[in-house]
N, C-alpha and C positions, 0 to 999 in steps of 0.2 A: 235474454241473458238474465232473467229474473230467477232462474233456478239456483239455489244455494250451492249445489255441487259445481256448476259452471263457474260461479263467482270464485269459489275456492280454487278451482283449477287455474283460473286466470291469475289469481294472486300468487299461486305457486310458480307459474311460468314467469311472472314479472319478477318475483324474488330470485329465481334462477338466473334470469338475464341480468339483474342488478348485481348479483354475486359475480358473474362472469366479467361484468364491466369493472367492478372494484378490483378483481384479480388482475385484469389487464392494466389498469392504472397503477396498481402497486408494482407490477413487474416493470413498467416504464420508469417508475421513480426509484427503483432499486439499482443505484449506480454500481455498487459493489458486485452484484450478481451479473450485471451487464458486462462489466470489465472482465470478470472471470470467464463469461461465455465467449467474449471476443478473444481472450487469450487462448482459450481452448481451441477455437476455430483457427487462429493463426498458427498454433502449434501443430494441429492436424494438417493444415495446408503445407507447412514447412516439411513435415514428415513425408507427405506425399511427394513433394518436389525432390527431397533427398533420395527417396526410393527410386524415383524415375531417373535421376542423374546417376545414381549408383548402378542401376541396371544397364544404363547405356555406356558406362565406363569400360575400358579394356580390362581383361582378366587380371593382370598384375595389380592394377589399381584397386579392383574389388577385393583382392586378397589382402592388400595393405590396409584397406579400410576395415576389413573383418578383424585383422590382428589389432589394429588401433582400438576397435570397440572392445575386444577382450581385455586389453590393458586398462581401458578407461573404466570398466565396470567396478573393479574393486576400489578405485580412487573415488568414484562417485558414491559408492556405498559408505566409505569412510567419511566423506564430507557430510553425508546425511547424518551419520552418527554424531559427528562433531559439531553440528549446528547448535545444540543446547549448550555445550561447553563453551563454544565461541561466544554465544550470546551472554552467558554468565560472565565470562572474562571481560567482554566489552562493557557490560553493565557495571561491573566492579570498577573498571578503569574510569568510566564516566563519573561514578559516584566519588571516587578518589579525587578526580580533577575538580569537581564541584566543591569538595571539602577544602582542598588546598586553596582554591580561589577565594573562598569565604574567609579562611584564616588569614590570607595575605591582605585582604581588604580590611579586616579588623585590626591587623597589625599596623597598617599605615594610618589609621584614624587615631586621633587623640582619645584618651580614656574619658575625659570630661568634655562635653560640648562647650565650645566657646563662641561668643557672638562674633560675627564677621561683619565688618563695615561694608556698606554697599559699594560696588565698584563704580568708579567715576570715569566716564568716557569723555574725552575732550574732542570736540569737533570744531575745527577752526579756532576761534577765540572764545567760544562758549563751552561750558561744561554741562553735561547732562548726567543725571543720576538715574 
C-alpha cells in the first residue's frame, strides 16, 4: 500500500464512511425529524386501518361516510385558512392579558419604595427574625 493512488483511494473510502457515520448520528439526534417521521407512520397506519374498516362496512354505512367526507372537506379547508387569523387573535389576546396583568401589578404597588421591617415569627416563647 505504498502506492500514492492506493493511499488516496483509502483516504477517500474512509472519508465516505466517516460522512455516513456522522449522517447516521445526526439523524439519531434529530428529535424533531424523528417525531415527524413517527407521526407520518402513525397517520399512514391509521389511514390503512380506516380504509380496511370502510371497505368491510355495509353499503349504507359506506354511503354515509362518503357524504360525511364531502361535508367535512369545506370545513377543513376553512379551518386551514383560518389558522393564521386564529393565531393572530390568540397572540393579541395573550399580549393584552400580559399588559393588563402588568398594569394591575403596578397599580397595587406604592409609587415610592418603603422600607419593610423584617417579619417576626414566634415559636413557643422565643421569637426569631
